[in-house]
C-alpha positions, 0 to 999 in steps of 0.5 A: 476855428478857434476853441469856442464854448458851446453857446458861442458855437451855437450862436455861430452856426445860427448866424451861418444858417441866417446867412444861408437863408438870406444869401442863397435861398431868398435871392433864388426861386425858393419862396415858401416861408415855411421852408425858410423857417425849417432850414433856419432852425435845423442844424446842418452842422450835425449831419456832416463830419466834424471836419466839414462843419466850418463850411457846411453852410456854403452853397456846395455839396459836402463830402460825407464819406470816402465812398463819394456820398455827399450832402447836397448844397443848401439851395438844391435842397431848398428848391426841392422842398419849395416845389414839393408843396408840403402838406401836414398829412403827407407821407414821405419817402426820402430815398438816399437819406444819408445822415438824415438832414433832409428827413429832419427838415421834413419831419416837423412839416409832414405826417411821417417820413420813411428815410431809406439808405443803403450805406450801413455806416450812414444808416448808423449815423442817421439813427443817432442824428434822427433819434429825437424824431418820433415820426421818422422811420429809418430803413436800410435797403436798396435805394433803387427799389424804394420801400414798398412796406410803407407805400403808397407815399404822397411824396417821394424825394430822391435826394440826389440826381438820377439818370433814370427813375425806376418804374418800381419807384413810381409805382410806390406813389399814391394817386396824385402823389409827387416825386421830387428829384434831381435828374441828369439831362445830357450831362446837366443836372436839373431838379424835376418834379413828377406826378402820378395821375390815373396810373400815369407818371410824368416828369418835368424839370424846372431849374439847373442845379448842382445836386449830386448824382446818385450812381444807384440811378445811373443808366447801365453803360453798354458797349458799342462795336 
């Protein structure tokens, strides 16, 4: 990209966000105007490496580091948020917060966000990108364990695809709480929603997605003889 002034860059990214909403979200199964609004004003470019900013609004995952962590495609994020049925009184746990993009989208729409990340370098970035959000707490810790300190949550969002949902994670949901995640089913990634009702947790997948698998939620491989 040629050298541009700050106002020119801001206008450029604003235009890209508008195109993202109109060409990726609206033609798909994202229907909530609140989600359109949040994704149209949240600067996704601030949450990716500078070398990736030119392509960060394309419908593809964006590499964040050399360890394989990715920022999920905009459509995958939009689909999860659309089905979350967000409420202003929601207390949310974001698992795999990475650089903080999903937490930033949620913060103006809910009561509080706990952003859990186990990669120290990504935590350091998130502390910068999220510094102006008073209702976000950034927590460094094991993704698969969740965060019991602020539980129970009315909503848990695992920002990636999982082969399994740890029982400890489901136990951190409040009664009638929701859990949004990607899941891996027979090698295909889909987005799914789970609910906790009467102490019973169940999940249903609803759409195929290019959401990126999180190895922390992989099923351990076993040897067969």
